[in-house]
C-alpha positions in Angstrom: 92.9 -35.7 -45.0 93.4 -32.7 -47.2 91.7 -32.0 -50.5 93.5 -30.5 -53.5 90.5 -30.1 -55.8 87.4 -27.8 -55.6 85.2 -28.6 -52.6 81.5 -29.7 -52.9 81.9 -30.8 -56.5 81.6 -27.2 -57.9 82.9 -27.1 -61.5 86.1 -25.3 -61.7 85.0 -23.0 -64.5 82.3 -21.6 -62.2 84.9 -20.6 -59.6 86.5 -17.1 -59.7 89.9 -17.2 -61.3 92.6 -16.2 -58.9 96.3 -15.3 -58.9 98.4 -16.1 -56.0 100.4 -12.9 -56.3 100.6 -11.8 -52.7 102.0 -13.4 -49.6 98.5 -14.2 -48.2 97.1 -15.8 -51.3 94.2 -13.3 -51.7 92.0 -13.9 -54.7 92.0 -11.2 -57.4 89.2 -11.1 -59.8 89.9 -10.3 -63.5 86.6 -8.3 -64.1 84.7 -5.7 -62.1 81.6 -7.4 -60.6 80.0 -4.0 -60.1 80.2 -2.7 -63.6 77.3 -0.6 -64.8 75.2 -2.8 -67.0 73.6 0.2 -68.7 70.0 0.7 -69.5 68.1 -2.1 -71.3 67.0 -1.3 -74.8 63.7 0.6 -74.9 60.7 -1.4 -75.9 57.7 0.6 -77.1 54.3 -0.1 -75.6 51.3 -0.9 -77.8 49.9 2.5 -77.0 53.0 4.1 -78.6 52.4 2.4 -81.9 48.7 1.9 -82.0 46.4 4.9 -81.7 43.4 2.7 -81.1 45.1 1.2 -78.1 45.9 4.7 -76.9 42.3 5.7 -77.3 41.2 2.7 -75.2 43.6 3.7 -72.5 42.4 7.3 -72.7 38.8 6.1 -72.2 39.8 3.9 -69.3 41.5 6.9 -67.5 38.5 9.0 -68.2 36.2 6.3 -66.8 38.2 6.2 -63.5 37.9 10.0 -63.2 34.2 9.9 -64.0 33.7 7.2 -61.3 35.5 9.4 -58.8 33.1 12.3 -59.6 30.1 10.0 -59.2 31.4 8.6 -55.9 32.0 12.2 -54.6 28.4 13.1 -55.5 27.3 9.9 -53.7 29.3 10.9 -50.7 27.4 14.2 -50.5 24.1 12.6 -51.1 24.6 10.1 -48.3 24.3 12.9 -45.8 20.8 13.6 -47.1 19.6 10.1 -47.7 20.7 8.2 -44.6 19.7 9.2 -41.1 22.3 8.9 -38.4 20.6 6.1 -36.5 19.8 3.9 -39.5 21.4 0.4 -39.1 21.6 -2.1 -42.1 22.9 -5.6 -42.4 25.7 -6.1 -45.0 27.1 -9.5 -45.6 29.8 -10.4 -44.4 30.3 -7.3 -42.3 27.1 -7.7 -40.2 25.0 -4.8 -38.9 26.5 -1.4 -39.6 25.6 2.2 -39.7 24.2 3.0 -43.1 25.6 6.5 -43.0 29.1 5.5 -41.9 29.3 2.7 -44.5 28.1 4.8 -47.4 30.4 7.7 -46.5 33.4 5.3 -46.2 32.7 3.5 -49.4 32.0 6.5 -51.6 35.0 8.5 -50.3 37.2 5.5 -50.7 36.1 4.9 -54.2 36.5 8.6 -55.1 40.1 8.7 -53.9 41.0 5.3 -55.3 39.6 6.1 -58.7 41.7 9.3 -59.0 44.8 7.4 -58.0 44.1 4.5 -60.4 43.3 6.9 -63.2 46.6 8.8 -62.7 48.6 5.5 -62.5 47.0 4.1 -65.6 47.6 7.4 -67.4 51.3 7.4 -66.5 51.9 3.8 -67.4 50.1 3.7 -70.7 50.1 7.2 -72.3 52.9 9.3 -70.8 56.4 8.8 -72.1 58.3 5.9 -70.6 61.6 6.5 -72.2 64.4 6.1 -69.7 66.7 9.1 -69.3 70.1 9.0 -67.7 71.7 12.1 -66.3 74.9 12.9 -64.6 75.0 14.1 -60.9 75.4 17.8 -60.6 76.1 20.3 -57.9 73.3 21.3 -55.5 73.5 24.9 -56.7 71.7 25.2 -60.0 73.5 27.0 -62.8 71.6 29.1 -65.4 72.2 26.3 -67.9 70.7 23.8 -65.5 67.7 26.0 -64.9 67.2 26.4 -68.6 67.5 22.6 -69.1 64.9 21.9 -66.3 62.4 24.2 -67.8 63.0 22.6 -71.2 62.5 19.2 -69.7 59.4 20.4 -68.0 57.9 21.7 -71.2 58.9 18.5 -73.0 57.3 16.4 -70.2 54.1 18.5 -70.4 54.1 18.0 -74.2 54.6 14.2 -73.9 51.9 13.9 -71.3 49.5 14.9 -74.0 47.4 16.8 -71.5 46.5 19.4 -74.2 45.8 16.8 -76.8 43.9 14.3 -74.6 41.1 16.7 -73.8 38.8 13.9 -72.4 41.4 13.0 -69.8 42.1 16.6 -68.9 38.5 17.6 -68.5 37.5 14.5 -66.4 40.6 14.8 -64.2 39.9 18.5 -63.5 36.3 17.5 -62.7 37.4 14.8 -60.3 39.9 17.0 -58.6 37.5 19.8 -58.2 34.7 17.7 -56.6 36.8 15.6 -54.2 37.5 18.6 -51.8 33.7 19.0 -51.4 33.8 15.9 -49.3 35.9 17.7 -46.7 33.5 20.7 -46.8 30.5 18.4 -46.2 32.3 16.7 -43.3 32.4 20.1 -41.5 28.6 19.6 -41.0 29.3 16.8 -38.5 31.1 19.2 -36.2 27.7 20.3 -35.0 26.1 23.8 -34.7 28.2 26.9 -34.3 29.0 27.6 -30.6 27.9 31.2 -31.0 28.1 32.8 -27.5 27.3 29.6 -25.6 30.8 29.6 -24.1 30.3 33.1 -22.7 27.1 32.2 -20.8 26.4 29.9 -17.9 23.3 29.1 -15.9 24.1 31.7 -13.4 21.8 34.7 -13.4 20.5 37.3 -11.0 18.5 35.7 -8.2 19.9 32.1 -8.7 20.6 30.5 -5.4 24.0 28.9 -4.6 23.3 25.2 -3.9 25.8 23.0 -2.0 26.9 20.3 -4.4 27.2 17.8 -1.6 23.9 18.4 0.2 21.9 19.9 -2.7 20.7 22.5 -0.2 20.8 26.3 -0.7 23.7 27.9 1.2 23.4 30.5 3.9 26.4 32.7 5.0 26.6 30.9 8.3 27.1 27.6 6.3 30.5 28.9 5.1 33.0 29.3 8.0 36.2 31.2 7.6 38.9 29.1 5.9 36.5 26.6 4.5 36.1 25.5 0.8 32.7 24.7 -0.5 31.6 23.7 -4.0 28.3 25.1 -5.4 26.1 24.9 -8.4 23.2 26.9 -9.7 19.7 26.4 -8.4 17.6 24.2 -10.6 20.5 22.1 -12.0 20.0 18.4 -11.4 22.4 15.6 -11.9 19.8 13.6 -13.9 19.5 16.4 -16.5 20.6 15.4 -19.9 23.0 18.4 -20.2 24.2 18.3 -16.6 27.8 17.7 -17.5 27.8 20.4 -20.1 26.3 23.0 -17.7 28.3 22.1 -14.6 31.5 22.3 -16.6 30.8 26.0 -16.9 28.9 26.8 -13.8 30.8 25.0 -11.0 31.8 27.3 -8.2 34.3 27.5 -5.4 33.0 29.2 -2.2 35.6 30.4 0.2 35.2 32.7 3.2 38.2 35.1 3.9 38.4 37.7 6.6 37.5 41.0 4.8 40.7 42.7 6.0 42.7 39.9 4.2 41.2 40.6 0.8 43.6 42.7 -1.3 41.6 43.2 -4.4 39.0 46.0 -4.2 36.6 44.6 -6.8 36.8 41.1 -5.1 35.7 42.7 -1.8 32.8 44.5 -3.5 31.6 41.4 -5.2 31.8 39.3 -2.0 29.4 39.1 1.0 31.0 39.4 4.4 34.2 37.9 3.0 32.5 35.1 1.2 33.9 35.0 -2.4 32.7 32.8 -5.3 35.1 31.9 -8.1 34.9 29.5 -11.0 36.1 26.1 -10.2 37.4 25.6 -13.8 41.1 26.2 -14.3 42.0 28.7 -16.9 44.8 26.5 -18.3 43.0 23.5 -19.9 39.8 23.4 -17.9 40.6 20.9 -15.1 38.5 21.2 -11.9 40.4 23.0 -9.1 40.1 21.2 -5.7 43.1 22.0 -3.5 42.9 24.9 -1.1 45.6 26.3 1.3 43.8 27.9 4.2 46.7 30.0 5.5 47.7 31.5 2.2 44.3 31.4 0.5 45.9 29.8 -2.6 44.1 27.2 -4.7 46.0 24.7 -6.8 45.0 22.9 -10.0 46.0 19.2 -9.6 46.6 18.8 -13.4 49.5 21.2 -14.1 49.9 22.9 -10.7 48.6 26.3 -11.7 48.2 28.3 -8.5 45.7 31.2 -7.9 45.6 33.7 -5.0 41.9 33.9 -3.9 42.7 36.9 -1.7 44.0 38.9 -4.6 41.4 38.5 -7.4 42.4 34.9 -8.0 45.4 36.0 -10.0 47.9 33.4 -11.3 51.0 33.2 -9.1 52.4 30.0 -10.5 51.9 27.6 -13.4 50.9 27.7 -17.0 47.4 29.2 -16.6 47.1 32.4 -18.6 44.6 34.5 -16.6 42.8 34.8 -13.3 39.8 32.8 -12.3 36.5 34.6 -13.1 34.6 35.8 -10.0 30.8 35.6 -9.6 29.2 38.5 -7.8 27.0 37.3 -4.9 24.7 38.6 -2.3 22.0 37.5 0.1 18.2 37.4 -0.6 15.4 38.3 1.7 15.3 34.7 3.1 19.0 34.8 4.0 20.3 32.6 1.3 23.3 33.3 -0.9 22.4 34.2 -4.4 24.1 35.2 -7.6 23.8 38.9 -8.8 24.4 38.0 -12.4 26.5 35.8 -14.6 30.2 35.7 -15.0 31.5 38.8 -16.8 34.0 36.8 -18.8 34.1 33.2 -20.1 35.1 30.5 -17.7 37.9 28.0 -18.3 40.6 28.3 -20.9 38.3 30.2 -23.3 41.1 30.7 -25.9 39.8 33.0 -28.6 36.4 33.4 -27.0 37.9 35.9 -24.6 38.2 38.4 -27.4 
C-alpha cells in the first residue's frame, strides 16, 4: 500500500522544499546550508569594563606565578630535607618514598601554576576580540610583513605586559626558577666518572685467575687453540662491585702458535703465544664468547662484530669501531701467568673517553 503524504508524521513545513525539475526527481534546496554564519557579536568581559575586576584577575595571575616560585624552591629544598631511604605513609596512596613524593608534587605544582596563570591571564586580561582575515599566499609580501609586525606590536600592547608590572615580574620570576629543577636533577646522576672508565683492576703482578675454577693459570693450562676466560686475582663474585669490575676486567686467553701471530706488538705482549684480550666488545659492550680455532677469529653474538686475534684483534667485520684492547702478560717466579700492567686504553665502547 503506497503513501502519498510525508512518512513518520513529520510536518511538511519541516521538510526541505523540492522541485521536480529533472528526470530523476532530485531534491534541490532553495538556500545554501553551508553559508557562513559570520562571527557572533562581541560581548565584553567584566574585566574589560571594570578595572577592579581586572585588578582581581591580575592578583590571581600573580598568585599562580608566586605559587610556582614557592613550589620550585620546595623542589630544591626536598633534596636537602629528605633522605633517599625515608618512607612515609600518605593516605590514600600508602607507603611512599618521601623524596620522590615531594619532588613529584612540588615540580607538578610549579609547572601547573605557570600554565594556570598563563591561561587565566589570556582569558581575563588579554584582548579577546575576534579577528577575521583572508587567506593569503605562503610567500609573505612586504605589506604582509609590515602588517604582522603591526599586529604583534598591537598584541603586545593589548597584553598589558608593560602596564601590569605585577604579572610581568612574577611571571619572569617563575620562568627563571623552574629551570633550576632540571639543574638539581643532574645531582641524581651520581658522581662524575672522572677516569674510572680508563682503569680496571689489572695491575702489574696481578695473577690471571680462571673464571671457571677460580685458580691461577699456568701456561700449560692454556693449550693451543683453546679459549679461556680470566679475571684479576682478588676479585670475588660476592663483592658488592663485582659486576662493575668484571665488566671492565674480563679477559679472553687464547694460545696461538707464535709464527701465526701477525702483529709485532701482540707477539711482544704475549707469553709463548698466549695472548690476553678484553672480552668486552668495542661496539656496545657485549661479552664476546665465540672463537674459531682455525682462523683465530672471535665473534660478538650481539651484532656479529668479528675480530682477528692473530692480528692485534683488529675488526674485520661488523659495526665495532676499533680493535680489542690487549693486556700485556708474563710469568712470575712461581710459574703463574700475571699481568704486567693495566690496559693502555679504555675497554668496551669507550665513546668519548678514548680521547
